[in-house]
N, C-alpha and C positions, 0 to 999 in steps of 0.2 A: 240357233242351231242351223247349220247349213242343210240344204236339201239332200246332199250326199250322206251326211251323218244320219239323217232321219231314215233314208233308204237302207243304210247299213243296219240300223236297229231293227227295222222291219224284217229284213232278211234273217238276222240273227234270231229274233223271236219266232219267226215262222219255222226255221230249222229246228229250234228247241221244242216247239209245239208238235212238229211232225215226228220227232224222236220219241216224245212221250206217247203220242198216238200209236206208234209201232210197238212200243214195249208194254202198253197197258193190258192187253189181254193175256199176257204170259209172263213169267212161267206160272203154271197153275201150281198152287200150294196144297198138299194133301197132308192133313194132320195125322191121319191113321191110315195104315194099310187096309185094303178091303178085308172085310170079314172080322175086324177087331172092334172091340168095345173098350171102355176105359173105366177103371175103379179108382175113385179119388177118396183118399183118407184125409180129412180135414177137421181138426179140432183144436180147441183151446180149453185147458183144464188146469186147475190148481190142485196139487196133492194135499193130503191131510197134513195137519200140524204134527211135527216130530215129537213134540212134548206137550203134555196137558198143562193148563194153567194151574198156578198154585196160589193159595191165599197167603198174603203177608201177615206176620205176626204183629201184635200190638207194638213190641219193641222195635221192629223193623220200621213200622210206620212212624214212630216217634223220632227216629234218627233222620228222617227225610224232611226236606223243606215242605212247607204246606202245599205248594204247587205241584209236588212230585208224589203225593200220597195216594197213589192208585191202589185199590184194595187187592189186586191180583197182579202177579207177574206172568206174562205170557210170551213164550219164545215165538219168534216170527218164522223160523225156518221150517219149510215144508218138505214133505217126502218127495223123492224122485218118482216119476211115472214109469212103469213098465208097460210097454205097449207091444202087442203082437197082432199081426194080421196074416191069415192063411187064405189063400185063394185056391180052390180045387185041391185041397189038402197039401199044397206046397207053401212053405213059409216064404212070404214076399217082403215082410217087414217085421223086424223084432229089434227093439231098442230100449235102453234105459235112458231116460231124458231127465236131466237135472233142472230144478226150478230156476227161473231167471231172476235177475235182480241182485243188487248189492248184498242183501241179507238172505238171499236164496228164498224169497218169499212170494215170488211172482208165478204167473201162469206159464205153462208150457204150451208152445204152438207147434203143430205138426201139419204138414201138407205133403202128401205123396200122391203121385199119379202112376198108375200101373196099367199097362195095355194088356188085355186078356182076349182070348178068342171069344167070338160071340156065341151065344147059346146059353145053356144052363151053367151058371157060376155058383159054386158053393163057397160061401164067405164065412169065416170065423174070426171074430175080432175080440180081443181080451184087454182088459186094462186093470192094472194094480196101481192104486194111488195112495196106499197107506203102508208105510215101511214096517209098521208095528204088527201088521195083520198077516196071516198066512194065506197064500193063494190069491187068485185074482178076485177083486171085488165086483167087477162088471164083466159080463161076457155076452156076446150075441152070436147066434149061428143062424144062417138063413140061406136058402137057395133062391137065386133070382134068375130069370130068363132075360138075357140082354140081346137086343137086336144089334146088327152092326152099326157103329158110330154112336151107340147109346152110351150114357154115363151113369154110373152108380155112385152116388156120393154117400160116404159114411161119416157121420158127425156124432158128437156126444151131446145129449140134452141134459144139462145139470139140473133143471127143474124136475125132470122125470127120473133122473138117475139111470139113464139107459141109452144105448146106442140107437141112432136113427139112421135107416137106410132108405134112401129115396132114388128114384130114377129120373133122368132127364134125357132128351134127345138133342144132340148137337145139331145145330142148323146146317142143313145140307146145301152144298153148292148146286146151282142149277147145272144140269148136264150140258156139255158143250156139243154144239151141232157139228157134224162133219160136213165139210164142204169146202 
């Protein structure tokens, strides 16, 4: 490499580094406007089976090959989920969600993020996961006091068969000094 070529590369790299240095402090990204908090609805849940399993008769079992003689027939299709979220008595999310998968036997995944004014937030969340039953099987109503930039996460705990509401604080950026 010639000395002129090396000098050209040094000048090009220095210009690139100077440009990066000038652009590094800005623009400042602001996720939420001041005075707002976030409610996140995030859950994965499978609806109830649409049909009960039934026992096969002895005649049905005799007609099947030995490796196919399961004593019960169970349909795989699951119920759709009806999910509703109200924040401060206003409906913010209401949807009927079909089960995933080729045989409609999978879990439904939901993720929604809603910006709300900070302060006391009244949340009502309802879930119906059985098409054969009347009304909602699960419901939770709670008032939570949210600070600005705080996050309320709503999840469904399948072990406890109940909604879980927990709060977290978003990491704040250090204030920029004037000068």
